[in-house]
C-alpha positions in Angstrom: 245.7 184.3 271.5 245.9 187.8 270.0 244.3 188.1 266.6 246.6 188.4 263.6 247.5 191.8 262.4 246.9 193.1 258.8 248.0 196.7 259.0 250.9 197.6 256.7 254.3 198.8 258.2 254.7 202.6 258.7 258.0 204.5 258.7 258.0 207.4 261.0 260.5 210.0 262.2 260.7 210.6 265.9 263.1 213.3 267.1 265.1 212.8 263.9 265.2 209.0 264.3 263.6 206.8 261.6 261.6 203.8 262.9 259.4 201.3 261.2 256.3 200.5 263.1 254.6 197.2 262.3 251.4 195.4 263.2 249.8 198.5 264.7 246.3 196.8 264.8 247.6 193.8 266.8 245.6 193.5 270.0 247.9 193.6 273.0 245.1 193.6 275.7 242.3 191.2 274.5 240.0 192.2 277.5 239.8 195.8 276.3 240.8 195.3 272.6 243.7 197.7 273.1 246.1 197.6 270.2 249.8 198.1 269.7 249.0 201.4 267.9 247.1 202.6 271.0 250.0 201.6 273.2 252.4 203.6 271.0 250.0 206.6 271.1 249.9 206.3 274.9 253.7 206.3 275.1 253.9 209.3 272.9 251.5 211.3 275.1 252.9 210.2 278.4 256.5 210.6 277.4 257.3 214.0 279.1 256.3 212.6 282.5 257.6 209.0 282.1 261.0 210.1 280.8 261.3 212.5 283.7 261.4 209.5 286.1 263.0 206.9 284.0 265.8 208.8 282.2 269.5 207.9 282.8 268.5 204.7 284.7 269.4 201.2 283.3 266.1 199.7 282.3 265.0 196.1 282.3 262.0 195.2 280.1 259.1 192.9 280.0 258.0 192.2 276.5 254.8 190.5 275.3 255.2 190.1 271.5 251.8 188.2 271.2 250.0 190.4 273.7 249.4 189.8 277.4 247.7 186.5 276.7 250.9 185.2 275.2 254.4 184.5 276.5 256.3 187.2 278.4 260.0 187.8 277.8 262.1 189.4 280.5 265.1 191.2 279.0 268.0 193.1 280.3 270.7 192.9 277.6 270.3 194.7 274.3 270.6 192.4 271.4 272.2 192.9 267.9 269.0 194.2 266.4 269.0 197.3 268.7 269.4 200.5 266.7 272.8 202.1 267.2 271.3 205.4 268.4 269.5 203.8 271.4 271.3 205.1 274.5 272.9 202.4 276.6 275.2 201.7 279.5 277.1 198.6 280.5 276.9 197.0 283.9 279.3 194.2 284.9 277.6 191.4 286.8 279.3 188.5 288.5 279.2 186.3 285.4 278.5 188.7 282.5 278.4 192.2 281.3 275.1 193.5 280.1 274.2 196.5 278.0 271.1 198.2 279.4 268.9 200.6 277.5 268.5 204.1 278.9 265.0 205.4 278.4 266.2 209.0 277.8 264.1 210.2 274.9 260.9 209.7 272.9 262.6 207.9 270.1 263.8 205.2 272.5 260.5 204.9 274.2 258.8 204.5 270.8 261.3 201.8 269.8 260.5 200.0 273.1 256.8 200.1 272.2 257.5 198.7 268.8 259.4 195.8 270.4 256.3 195.0 272.5 257.8 196.3 275.7 254.9 197.0 278.0 256.7 197.2 281.4 259.8 199.3 282.1 261.6 198.7 285.4 264.3 200.9 286.7 266.5 201.2 289.9 266.6 204.1 292.3 269.9 205.5 291.0 271.0 207.0 287.7 274.1 207.0 285.5 276.0 210.2 285.3 277.0 211.6 281.9 280.4 210.0 282.1 278.9 206.6 282.8 279.6 206.7 286.5 276.8 205.2 288.6 275.6 207.9 290.9 274.4 207.4 294.5 270.7 206.7 294.9 268.4 209.8 294.5 265.2 208.3 295.9 263.9 205.9 298.4 261.0 203.5 297.5 258.7 201.4 299.6 256.6 198.7 297.8 253.4 198.1 299.7 252.2 194.7 298.5 248.9 193.3 299.9 248.8 189.6 300.9 245.7 187.4 300.5 242.7 189.0 302.2 244.2 192.5 302.0 243.8 195.1 299.3 244.4 198.7 298.3 242.5 200.0 301.4 245.0 198.3 303.7 247.9 199.5 301.5 246.6 203.1 301.8 246.5 202.7 305.6 250.1 201.5 305.7 251.1 204.3 303.3 249.7 206.9 305.7 251.6 205.3 308.6 254.8 205.3 306.6 254.3 208.8 305.6 254.3 210.1 309.2 257.6 208.4 309.8 259.2 209.6 306.6 258.1 213.2 307.2 259.7 213.0 310.6 262.9 212.2 308.7 262.3 215.3 306.5 261.4 213.0 303.6 258.1 213.8 301.8 256.7 210.6 300.2 254.6 210.5 297.0 252.1 207.6 296.4 251.8 205.7 293.2 249.2 202.9 292.7 251.4 200.3 291.1 249.0 199.2 288.3 249.1 195.7 289.8 247.9 195.2 293.4 249.6 197.6 295.7 251.1 201.1 296.2 254.6 202.4 295.9 255.9 205.3 298.0 258.7 207.4 296.6 260.7 210.0 298.6 263.5 212.2 297.1 266.9 211.9 298.8 268.2 215.4 299.3 271.7 216.7 299.8 274.9 215.8 298.0 276.4 213.2 300.3 278.4 211.1 297.9 278.9 208.5 300.6 275.2 207.6 300.4 274.9 204.1 299.0 272.1 201.8 298.0 273.0 199.5 300.9 272.6 202.4 303.3 269.2 203.4 301.9 268.1 199.8 302.0 269.1 199.6 305.7 267.0 202.7 306.5 264.0 201.3 304.6 264.4 197.9 306.3 264.3 199.5 309.7 261.3 201.6 308.8 259.5 198.4 307.7 260.4 196.6 310.8 259.2 199.5 313.0 255.9 199.5 311.2 255.6 195.8 311.7 256.4 196.1 315.4 253.9 198.9 315.9 251.1 197.3 313.7 251.6 193.6 313.8 248.1 192.8 312.6 248.5 195.0 309.5 252.2 195.0 308.5 254.8 192.4 307.7 258.4 193.0 306.7 259.4 189.4 306.0 259.1 188.1 302.4 257.7 184.7 303.4 254.3 184.2 301.8 253.1 182.2 304.8 253.3 185.3 307.0 251.4 187.7 304.6 247.7 186.6 304.9 245.6 189.6 305.6 248.6 191.9 305.9 250.6 194.3 303.8 254.2 193.5 303.0 256.4 196.6 303.2 259.0 195.6 300.7 262.2 197.6 301.4 264.5 195.5 299.2 263.8 197.5 296.0 266.3 200.1 297.3 269.1 197.5 296.6 271.3 198.8 293.8 270.6 195.6 291.8 266.8 195.7 292.2 264.3 197.6 290.1 260.7 199.0 290.4 258.1 199.5 287.7 258.7 203.1 286.4 256.0 205.6 287.1 253.7 205.9 284.2 254.7 202.6 282.8 252.0 200.2 281.5 251.5 196.8 283.2 251.3 193.5 281.4 248.0 192.5 283.0 244.6 191.7 281.6 243.8 195.4 281.2 246.2 198.3 280.4 246.6 199.6 283.9 249.4 202.0 284.7 251.8 202.7 287.6 250.0 206.0 288.3 250.9 208.8 290.7 248.0 209.7 293.1 247.2 212.4 295.7 247.0 211.6 299.4 243.4 212.7 299.4 242.7 209.9 296.9 244.2 207.3 299.2 241.4 208.2 301.7 238.8 207.1 299.2 237.3 203.7 300.1 236.8 203.1 296.4 240.4 203.6 295.5 241.5 201.4 292.5 244.1 201.0 289.9 244.0 203.4 286.9 243.9 202.6 283.2 246.0 204.4 280.6 243.2 206.6 279.4 242.5 207.8 282.9 246.1 208.5 283.4 246.3 210.7 280.3 243.3 212.7 281.3 244.7 213.3 284.8 248.1 214.3 283.4 246.4 216.8 281.1 244.3 218.1 284.0 246.7 218.0 286.9 250.2 217.8 285.5 252.7 215.4 286.8 252.0 214.8 290.5 255.4 213.3 290.9 257.2 216.4 289.6 258.3 217.5 293.1 260.1 214.1 293.4 262.5 215.5 290.7 262.3 219.2 291.4 262.9 218.7 295.1 266.0 216.5 295.1 269.5 217.5 294.3 271.7 215.8 291.7 274.5 213.7 293.2 278.1 214.7 292.4 280.6 212.8 290.3 283.4 211.9 290.1 285.4 213.8 292.7 283.3 214.5 295.8 286.1 216.1 297.7 286.5 218.8 295.1 282.9 219.3 294.2 281.6 219.4 297.8 282.8 223.0 297.9 280.0 224.1 295.6 276.8 225.4 297.2 274.5 224.2 294.4 273.4 220.9 292.9 275.8 220.4 289.9 275.0 219.0 286.5 277.1 216.0 285.6 277.9 217.7 282.3 280.1 220.1 284.1 282.5 217.7 285.8 285.3 218.3 283.3 284.9 222.1 283.7 285.1 221.8 287.5 288.0 219.4 287.4 290.1 222.1 285.6 289.2 225.0 288.0 289.6 225.8 291.7 286.8 228.1 292.9 289.1 229.6 295.5 291.6 230.7 292.8 289.5 231.8 289.8 286.6 234.3 289.5 284.9 232.1 286.9 281.4 231.1 287.7 281.0 227.5 288.9 277.3 227.1 287.9 275.0 224.1 288.5 271.5 222.9 288.0 268.3 223.7 289.9 266.5 220.3 289.6 263.9 221.6 287.4 263.9 223.6 284.2 267.5 224.6 283.1 268.5 227.9 284.6 269.5 229.3 281.2 266.5 228.1 279.2 264.8 231.2 277.7 261.2 231.7 276.9 261.7 232.4 273.2 265.2 231.4 272.1 268.4 230.0 273.7 271.4 232.3 274.1 274.9 232.5 272.6 278.0 234.3 273.5 281.4 234.9 271.8 284.1 235.8 274.3 287.5 237.3 273.3 290.1 235.4 275.3 293.6 236.8 275.6 295.2 233.7 277.0 298.6 232.2 276.0 297.3 232.6 272.5 294.5 235.0 271.5 291.3 233.1 270.5 287.6 233.5 270.6 285.3 231.2 272.6 282.0 230.4 270.9 279.3 229.1 273.2 275.7 228.0 272.5 273.2 227.3 275.3 272.0 223.7 274.9 270.6 221.2 277.4 271.2 223.4 280.4 274.9 224.2 279.7 277.0 226.3 277.3 278.4 223.9 274.6 281.7 225.5 273.7 284.2 225.7 270.9 287.5 227.6 270.7 288.0 229.6 267.5 291.7 230.4 266.9 290.8 232.8 264.0 287.4 233.9 265.2 284.1 233.8 263.5 284.3 233.6 259.6 282.7 236.4 257.6 283.3 234.9 254.1 281.3 231.7 253.1 284.4 230.6 251.1 286.7 230.7 254.2 286.0 228.1 256.9 287.7 228.5 260.3 288.9 225.9 262.7 286.7 225.2 265.8 288.0 223.0 268.6 285.3 221.7 270.9 286.1 222.3 274.6 284.4 221.3 277.8 280.8 222.3 278.5 280.6 225.6 280.5 277.9 226.6 283.0 275.2 229.0 281.8 276.4 231.7 284.1 279.7 231.9 282.1 277.7 233.7 279.3 277.9 236.9 281.4 281.5 236.4 282.6 284.2 239.0 281.9 287.3 239.3 283.9 290.9 238.2 284.5 291.7 234.5 285.1 294.8 234.5 287.3 298.2 233.4 286.1 298.9 229.7 286.7 295.2 228.8 286.4 293.6 227.0 283.4 293.0 229.5 280.6 294.8 232.3 282.4 294.3 235.7 280.7 291.7 238.4 280.1 288.1 237.5 279.0 285.7 240.0 277.5 282.4 239.6 275.7 282.7 240.3 272.0 279.1 239.4 271.1 276.1 238.0 272.7 272.4 237.4 272.0 270.0 234.6 271.1 269.9 232.0 268.3 267.4 230.0 266.3 268.3 226.4 266.1 267.9 224.7 262.7 269.7 221.5 263.3 271.6 219.9 266.2 272.7 216.4 265.8 275.9 214.5 266.4 278.6 216.1 264.4 276.5 219.0 262.9 275.0 222.2 264.3 273.3 224.9 262.2 272.0 228.0 263.9 271.1 231.6 263.1 272.6 234.1 265.6 270.7 237.3 266.5 272.6 240.2 268.1 271.9 243.9 268.6 275.6 244.5 268.4 276.6 242.6 265.3 273.4 241.7 263.5 272.1 238.3 262.4 274.0 235.6 260.7 273.6 231.9 259.9 276.5 229.6 260.9 277.2 225.9 260.6 279.5 223.8 262.8 280.7 220.4 261.3 282.8 217.9 263.1 285.8 216.8 261.0 287.4 214.4 263.5 286.1 210.8 264.0 283.8 210.2 267.0 285.8 208.6 269.8 289.2 209.2 268.1 292.0 211.4 269.1 290.8 214.2 266.9 287.1 214.0 267.8 287.1 217.6 269.1 288.1 219.0 265.7 285.3 221.0 263.9 285.0 223.6 261.2 282.8 226.7 261.6 281.2 227.9 258.3 279.3 231.0 257.4 276.6 229.8 255.0 275.8 231.5 251.7 272.1 232.1 252.6 272.1 234.8 255.3 269.1 236.4 257.1 270.7 239.9 256.4 273.8 242.0 256.6 275.6 242.9 259.7 278.2 241.3 261.9 281.2 243.5 261.2 283.9 243.6 262.4 284.6 239.9 262.8 286.5 238.7 265.9 290.1 239.7 265.5 289.4 243.1 264.0 289.4 246.3 266.0 286.2 247.2 267.8 285.4 250.4 269.7 282.7 248.8 271.8 283.3 246.6 274.8 280.8 244.4 276.7 280.3 247.2 279.2 278.6 249.3 276.6 274.8 249.3 276.8 272.2 251.4 275.0 271.0 254.3 277.1 267.6 252.8 277.7 269.3 249.7 279.2 271.7 251.7 281.4 269.0 253.9 282.9 267.4 252.7 286.1 264.0 253.7 284.9 261.6 256.6 285.1 261.1 258.5 288.2 257.5 259.5 289.0 256.3 261.7 291.9 252.9 260.2 292.4 252.6 256.6 293.6 251.0 254.1 291.2 247.5 252.9 291.9 247.1 249.5 293.5 245.6 246.8 291.2 242.1 245.5 291.6 242.1 242.0 293.1 240.0 238.9 292.4 238.2 236.7 294.9 238.3 233.0 295.1 234.8 231.8 294.3 232.9 228.8 295.7 231.6 226.2 293.3 227.9 227.2 293.9 228.7 230.8 292.8 230.6 229.7 289.8 227.8 227.5 288.6 225.6 230.6 288.2 227.9 232.5 286.0 226.2 233.5 282.7 228.6 234.1 279.8 226.3 237.0 278.7 227.2 238.7 281.9 230.7 237.4 282.5 234.0 237.3 280.4 236.5 234.6 281.1 240.3 235.3 280.9 243.4 233.3 281.5 244.8 233.4 285.0 248.5 234.2 284.5 251.1 232.7 286.9 253.5 235.6 287.5 254.0 239.0 289.2 251.1 241.4 289.0 252.1 244.9 287.9 250.6 248.3 287.4 252.3 249.7 284.2 252.6 253.5 283.6 253.7 254.8 280.3 254.5 258.5 280.1 256.8 261.0 278.4 259.6 263.1 280.0 262.7 264.9 278.8 264.3 261.5 277.9 261.3 260.4 275.8 258.6 257.8 276.4 259.2 255.8 279.5 257.7 252.8 281.3 257.4 252.4 285.1 256.4 249.0 286.6 255.0 248.8 290.2 254.1 245.6 292.0 250.8 245.2 293.9 252.7 245.9 297.2 254.1 249.2 295.8 257.6 247.9 294.9 259.2 249.5 291.9 260.0 246.7 289.4 261.3 249.0 286.6 265.0 248.3 287.0 264.4 244.6 287.5 262.7 244.1 284.1 264.3 246.6 281.7 263.3 244.7 278.6 259.7 245.7 279.2 260.7 249.3 278.3 259.8 248.1 274.8 256.2 248.8 275.6 257.0 252.5 275.2 257.3 252.0 271.4 253.9 250.3 271.2 251.7 253.2 272.3 251.0 256.6 270.8 251.9 260.0 272.2 248.3 261.2 272.2 247.4 258.5 274.7 250.0 259.5 277.3 250.1 259.3 280.3 248.8 255.8 280.2 248.1 253.4 283.2 247.7 249.7 282.4 247.2 246.5 284.5 249.0 243.3 283.7 251.2 240.4 284.8 254.9 239.9 284.3 255.6 236.2 283.4 258.5 234.0 282.4 257.5 231.5 279.7 258.8 228.0 279.3 259.8 226.5 276.0 256.2 225.6 275.3 255.0 229.2 275.9 253.5 228.6 279.3 254.1 230.8 282.3 256.4 229.1 284.9 256.5 230.8 288.3 259.7 229.0 289.3 261.5 230.5 286.3 260.3 233.9 287.2 261.9 233.6 290.6 265.3 233.7 289.0 264.6 237.3 287.9 263.0 238.5 291.1 264.4 241.0 293.6 267.4 242.1 291.5 268.3 245.8 291.2 272.0 246.0 290.4 272.3 246.4 286.6 275.0 243.7 286.3 272.9 241.2 288.3 269.9 242.0 286.1 271.8 241.7 282.9 273.3 238.3 284.0 269.8 237.0 284.9 268.4 238.2 281.6 270.8 235.9 279.8 269.1 233.0 281.5 265.5 234.0 281.7 263.6 236.6 279.7 260.2 237.9 280.7 257.0 238.9 278.9 254.3 241.3 279.9 250.6 240.3 279.6 248.2 243.3 279.6 244.5 242.8 280.5 243.1 246.2 281.7 243.5 249.9 281.3 242.9 252.5 284.1 243.8 255.8 282.5 244.3 257.1 279.0 245.8 260.6 278.3 245.4 261.2 282.0 241.6 260.4 281.9 240.4 257.8 284.4 238.5 254.8 283.0 237.9 253.2 286.4 234.1 253.8 286.3 233.8 252.5 282.7 232.5 249.0 282.2 235.0 246.1 281.7 234.0 245.7 278.1 234.7 249.3 277.3 238.1 249.2 279.0 239.1 246.1 277.1 238.1 247.7 273.8 240.2 250.8 274.8 243.1 248.6 275.7 243.1 247.0 272.3 243.1 250.4 270.7 245.9 252.1 272.7 248.5 249.2 272.6 250.0 247.7 269.4 251.5 244.6 271.1 254.5 242.6 269.9 256.9 240.5 271.8 257.5 240.8 274.8 254.1 242.5 275.3 250.9 240.6 274.8 247.2 241.6 274.9 245.4 238.2 274.9 241.7 238.0 274.1 239.1 236.6 276.5 238.5 232.8 276.2 235.5 231.7 274.2 232.4 229.9 275.5 231.1 229.5 279.1 233.1 228.9 282.2 233.3 225.2 281.6 234.7 225.6 278.1 237.1 228.3 279.4 238.4 226.0 282.1 238.8 223.2 279.6 240.7 225.4 277.3 243.1 226.6 280.0 243.5 222.9 281.2 244.5 221.9 277.7 246.9 224.8 277.5 248.2 223.7 281.0 247.7 227.2 282.4 247.0 228.1 286.0 243.3 228.8 285.7 240.7 231.3 284.8 239.5 234.7 286.0 235.8 235.5 285.5 235.1 239.3 285.1 231.7 240.9 285.3 231.2 242.7 281.9 229.5 245.7 283.4 231.8 246.2 286.4 234.2 249.1 286.9 237.7 249.0 288.2 238.2 249.3 291.9 242.0 249.9 292.7 243.4 248.2 295.7 240.2 246.3 296.5 239.3 242.6 296.4 236.0 242.4 294.5 233.4 239.8 293.7 233.2 241.3 290.2 236.4 239.4 289.5 236.4 235.7 290.5 239.4 233.4 290.2 239.4 229.7 289.6 242.7 227.7 289.8 243.3 224.2 288.5 245.9 223.5 291.2 245.5 224.6 294.8 248.0 227.3 295.9 248.2 229.4 299.0 250.2 232.5 299.9 251.8 232.1 303.4 253.8 234.1 305.8 257.2 232.5 306.7 257.8 232.6 310.4 260.8 230.3 310.7 262.9 227.5 309.4 264.4 224.2 310.5 267.9 223.2 309.5 268.4 220.4 307.0 268.4 217.1 308.9 267.3 218.9 312.1 267.8 216.6 315.1 269.9 214.1 313.3 273.2 215.2 314.8 274.3 216.1 311.3 272.2 219.2 310.7 273.6 222.0 308.6 272.9 225.4 310.2 273.4 227.2 306.9 270.8 225.2 304.9 267.1 225.2 305.5 265.4 221.8 305.5 261.9 223.2 305.8 260.1 226.5 306.4 257.4 227.1 309.0 254.3 228.8 307.7 251.5 230.9 309.0 248.4 232.9 307.9 247.2 236.2 309.4 243.8 236.3 311.1 241.4 239.2 310.9 243.0 240.9 313.9 246.5 240.7 312.4 247.7 237.8 314.6 249.3 234.8 313.0 248.2 231.2 313.2 250.4 228.3 312.3 249.4 226.3 309.2 252.2 223.8 308.7 255.6 223.5 307.0 257.0 223.0 303.6 260.1 221.0 302.9 259.9 219.9 299.2 260.1 221.7 295.9 263.3 223.6 296.7 266.5 224.0 294.8 269.6 223.7 297.0 270.3 227.4 296.3 266.8 228.2 297.7 267.6 226.3 300.9 270.8 228.4 301.4 269.2 231.7 300.4 266.5 231.3 303.0 269.0 231.5 305.8 270.3 234.8 304.4 266.9 236.3 303.5 265.0 235.8 306.8 265.7 238.2 309.7 266.2 236.2 312.9 264.2 236.9 316.0 264.7 235.4 319.5 261.2 234.0 320.1 258.5 232.5 318.0 256.3 235.2 316.5 253.2 233.1 317.0 251.7 230.4 319.3 250.4 227.0 318.5 253.4 225.4 316.7 253.4 221.7 317.6 256.4 220.7 319.7 258.0 218.4 317.2 258.0 221.1 314.5 259.1 223.8 317.0 262.1 221.7 318.0 265.3 222.9 316.3 263.3 225.8 314.8 265.1 229.1 313.9 262.5 231.9 314.2 262.2 234.8 311.8 260.4 238.1 311.6 257.1 237.5 309.9 257.7 239.9 307.0 258.2 237.7 303.9 255.4 236.1 301.8 255.8 232.9 299.9 253.6 230.7 297.7 253.1 226.9 298.1 251.0 224.4 296.3 249.2 221.8 298.4 246.8 218.9 298.3 244.2 219.9 300.9 243.5 221.4 304.3 243.2 219.1 307.3 240.1 221.1 308.4 238.2 224.2 307.2 240.7 227.1 307.2 237.9 229.6 307.2 236.7 228.3 310.6 239.8 227.5 312.6 239.4 225.5 315.7 241.9 225.0 318.6 240.7 221.4 318.8 241.4 220.8 315.1 243.6 223.6 313.7 243.8 223.7 309.9 247.1 222.5 308.4 248.3 222.4 304.8 248.6 218.9 303.4 251.5 218.0 301.1 252.8 221.5 300.7 255.3 222.0 297.9 257.4 225.2 297.6 256.7 227.4 294.6 258.7 230.6 295.5 258.8 233.9 297.2 256.1 236.5 296.6 258.1 239.7 296.8 255.2 241.5 295.2 253.1 240.9 298.3 253.1 241.8 302.0 251.7 239.8 304.9 248.7 242.1 304.9 247.8 240.9 301.4 247.6 237.2 302.4 244.2 235.7 302.5 242.9 232.1 302.7 242.3 230.7 299.2 239.2 228.7 299.8 
């Protein structure tokens, strides 16, 4: 029996929800002494990953109120004591209707921990926002060892299943279940609304039967216990819509607090493979991130509720936009149709979300007020515009959510269509959110055009009633400053096409080419172990586009030019970085700096996939539209020339001191300091900050433009590799249902010393749907393979491309040493996951990252 608890109750606020936590020192796991308080702490720390894989799915729960040595309660239905704010959905069964909890937020997860829920089980499908059950979005195989078998046998079966799944263009991800076996998950791609749980179950069943037929001494697909001795059951039945599987990162109610933990394929090769405890899982999550993230990032959301209409869209839609889509025909209106990318929201900015107010000359003149929130523009119609007097509230009528792209929309909606009339942008910018809860929003808007102001939106209609969309918009008495005239409805001599001169200009012209940046070398462990902090400085490795930055003065004033490492002019693509010109002095011009262009997530960390949304744009309208979704920052870490004088021969320490003198940084420009301590401490700091890695720089070294030097050594936490794309295979290639306009996977190569290419594998996961379609338009087709050595199964159905584009993938390992390629055992990338195009590099820049 668990020992009695004596700790007093604690009332806490979690995401605005008040919960009373009791008996925090009650022991839930007697074998390890793990308490309820420690369980709650684990749930809080693991929440970002656990919620990613459990959200929007009806959860069944296993509760141990007296700890794992006491009685277990299996619970589906929510009872009367459940807080009203816990998200839920009803499912009608044959004899009853149950309300299931949706584990969508940290507050709900904390409430589950308070109610002694240790195990959370979810199906392979999600609810849409409207409550419509969506088609399954993942396939799962439960590898369960029978008597006399163990994890080693499960790992062997997992490898066999992986080969088959990859042949179906499904990349599986292993999870040790926290109990006895291994789960394999694979994302189901595409937006086939006819896909059903029964159909997925049938595929999984046939796969299990095939494994059993091919390996009868190892695999069994029948549930009968009498058949399972010494074998591994491939349980396909958990793909049934009524069945559930332990959620990834959930605790287990066993003797010790083990966890359903994602693993790498390399780990499955370890003979000592075992289940992981919760402390190990937290350490791994901190170090490696969520190994299952591609399971979410790579698959496409299913459509609801009208597949015939929505199938016309060439992106994976968010279920929050179904009302918007239902009111619009993409063949009849120029309005953007929008969608989601399976990862971070396309419009999430690095520093603040966006707002837009659009003047809408429809049947009646009104203004549309839109705030970026949860990946969409939450929208209200303002018949009288934005209020300017705190004593005068204006009516606001909430309308359907709009896609983020709508924030840049101006144009004419044709007669006869919903909202027909002229739309122009009256104001736009970013906002600081003070409060967003049901029925109340308070935000401070920031706009170059109309200044800053603090506004509140309050719902006046009852939730769920006929007037639930009725709100008031109020200008608060306390304001951040003056500005904001004229209000909507008053004359204005500026239209949305007006831009400051600095934003209109394409950027400075310069006659001399920019120098190429100095490059770092990937260092082997033995060399890293010898690095003395007295001789070496350790900097953050930034995950972005490298750029040489020139600041100089001409007839138009101080200007900035940005050049990629491959010589591409990036100035027009990132116009907001012209702000650097105001952070340097005239006496130091012309100035040449070295840095990295990054797109920061909400936590201030560089995210390369976000940066991809700003890449390769040159048309001012396209650039401005992309800026509404993703802003960029510039991180500076070296200086090459000051006042035209070269510093390339000066030691690193002198150059860094000079960089700190000549630049007075402020957002979006940063000059970060080197990391404290030795290499181990620097790596640990970067891990805790969840950054890409560390660059070690020899303190006495000079700057060697365009050369890869051992005076700069790079160390990454995750393995990534630049590759040359040599072809692609259509989605579902060979299935008879392939789509010639959508890439299912890309074929990859590396250049050898003589310039020839050698095949290193393919990548088929980590893509957004838009990526898969853009590949076909980007790659230049050629008639024959530009290299030899592509295995016949992967060359089948291939479309070959000119080897001129570089991409980046993350991966688990090489099959053999890539530095010593052998025709008998050619090196291949294991578990490659797409990260994005490297338009800043050419094939000649690609080297093996050992």
